[in-house]
C-alpha positions as CSV (number, residue, x, y, z in Angstrom):
1,M,34.8,71.8,117.0
2,S,37.1,68.8,116.8
3,E,40.6,68.7,118.2
4,T,42.1,68.4,114.8
5,A,40.3,71.5,113.3
6,P,42.6,74.4,112.7
7,R,42.2,77.3,115.1
8,H,41.6,80.6,113.5
9,A,43.1,83.7,114.9
10,S,40.8,86.4,116.1
11,A,40.0,89.4,113.9
12,S,42.5,91.6,115.8
13,D,45.3,89.0,115.7
14,I,47.8,90.0,113.0
15,T,50.4,87.4,113.7
16,T,49.0,85.1,110.9
17,H,48.9,87.9,108.3
18,P,51.1,87.1,105.3
19,D,52.9,90.4,105.5
20,A,53.4,90.5,109.3
21,M,57.2,89.9,109.1
22,E,57.7,92.6,106.5
23,M,55.6,95.0,108.6
24,R,57.7,94.3,111.7
25,Q,60.9,94.8,109.7
26,R,59.7,98.1,108.3
27,F,58.6,99.4,111.7
28,A,62.0,98.3,113.2
29,R,63.8,100.3,110.4
30,V,61.8,103.4,111.2
31,V,62.2,103.3,115.0
32,E,65.9,102.5,114.8
33,G,66.7,105.2,112.3
34,P,68.7,108.4,113.0
35,S,65.7,110.6,113.5
36,A,64.2,108.2,116.1
37,S,67.6,108.0,117.9
38,T,67.7,111.8,118.0
39,L,64.3,111.8,119.7
40,D,65.5,109.3,122.2
41,G,68.4,111.5,123.1
42,L,66.2,114.6,123.3
43,V,63.8,112.8,125.7
44,I,66.7,111.7,127.9
45,L,68.1,115.3,128.0
46,L,64.7,116.8,128.7
47,G,64.2,114.4,131.5
48,L,67.5,115.2,133.0
49,Y,66.8,118.9,132.7
50,M,63.5,118.4,134.4
51,A,65.2,116.7,137.3
52,V,67.9,119.4,137.8
53,S,65.8,122.4,136.8
54,P,65.0,123.4,140.5
55,W,68.7,123.9,141.0
56,V,69.3,125.6,137.6
57,V,66.4,128.1,138.1
58,H,67.1,128.4,141.8
59,F,63.8,127.5,143.3
60,H,64.7,124.3,145.2
61,A,64.8,125.9,148.6
62,A,61.8,128.1,148.3
63,N,59.4,125.6,146.7
64,P,60.2,122.1,147.8
65,D,57.0,120.6,146.5
66,V,57.7,121.7,142.9
67,T,61.3,120.5,143.4
68,V,60.2,117.0,144.3
69,N,57.7,117.0,141.5
70,N,60.3,118.1,138.9
71,L,62.9,115.7,140.2
72,V,60.6,112.6,140.2
73,I,58.9,113.4,136.8
74,G,62.3,114.3,135.3
75,L,64.0,111.1,136.4
76,S,61.0,109.1,135.1
77,M,61.2,110.9,131.8
78,A,64.9,110.2,131.5
79,A,64.3,106.5,132.4
80,F,61.7,106.4,129.6
81,G,64.2,108.0,127.2
82,F,66.8,105.4,128.1
83,G,64.1,102.7,127.5
84,L,63.4,104.1,124.1
85,A,67.1,104.0,123.3
86,L,67.5,100.4,124.5
87,Q,64.2,98.8,123.3
88,P,62.7,101.1,120.6
89,E,60.6,98.4,119.0
90,R,58.8,97.9,122.3
91,L,58.5,101.4,123.7
92,Y,58.0,103.7,120.7
93,R,54.3,102.9,120.7
94,L,54.2,104.4,124.2
95,G,55.7,107.7,123.0
96,W,52.3,109.3,123.6
97,I,53.1,109.2,127.4
98,A,55.3,112.3,126.9
99,V,52.2,114.3,126.0
100,P,50.4,114.0,129.4
101,I,53.7,114.4,131.2
102,G,54.2,117.6,129.3
103,V,50.7,118.8,130.2
104,W,51.3,117.9,133.8
105,M,54.6,119.9,133.8
106,I,52.7,122.9,132.5
107,I,49.9,122.8,135.2
108,S,52.0,121.5,138.1
109,P,53.2,124.9,139.4
110,W,49.6,125.7,140.2
111,V,48.6,122.2,141.4
112,V,51.6,121.3,143.5
113,T,52.4,124.6,145.2
114,Q,50.8,125.7,148.5
115,G,48.3,128.4,147.8
116,H,48.1,127.3,144.1
117,S,50.4,130.1,143.0
118,A,54.0,130.0,141.9
119,P,56.7,132.5,141.0
120,K,57.1,133.5,137.4
121,A,60.4,131.6,137.1
122,I,58.8,128.3,138.0
123,I,55.9,128.9,135.7
124,W,58.1,129.8,132.7
125,N,60.5,126.9,133.4
126,N,57.7,124.3,133.6
127,L,55.8,125.8,130.7
128,C,58.9,125.5,128.4
129,I,59.7,122.0,129.7
130,G,56.0,120.9,129.2
131,A,55.8,122.3,125.7
132,V,59.0,120.5,124.7
133,A,57.7,117.3,126.2
134,V,54.4,117.6,124.3
135,L,56.2,118.3,121.0
136,L,58.5,115.3,121.6
137,G,55.5,113.0,122.4
138,L,53.7,114.2,119.2
139,A,56.9,113.6,117.2
140,M,57.2,110.1,118.6
141,Q,53.6,109.4,117.7
142,G,54.3,110.8,114.2
143,F,57.1,108.2,113.7
144,T,54.9,105.4,115.0
145,M,52.0,106.5,112.8
146,G,54.3,107.0,109.8
147,A,55.7,103.5,110.3
148,S,52.2,102.1,110.5
149,R,51.1,103.8,107.3
150,A,54.2,102.7,105.5
151,R,53.2,99.1,106.4
152,R,50.0,99.4,104.4
């Protein structure tokens, strides 16, 4: 191939597609809309509740392992929510991350605790937190997939 021959983009490269700019603009409108902003706020609130839930449900002293788990995962989820609010066009495609975080929160009372058993309050707390995280992750993916389908 000569140096003057045009380089063709690979089959997976969409930057040369004639409608690429329009697709980016449509995706940006979807992820910056009011429904997406609501999801961002809910992710932040869920993450903050995850972080403080050991003190709200009063198991911080009796179960320090679950306390550390909820604190670290909660702060990570809140940081992810802030990232969604600040850079939605970059992070909304990563919304699926909330689903495995939710699943982890559901199973963590049995995995993290010594003896692999936990009091009912911890189990119910983490079950509710995990279920909400899974639903938020699926909702974020719904927005992303809806924006992708609208581009077509």
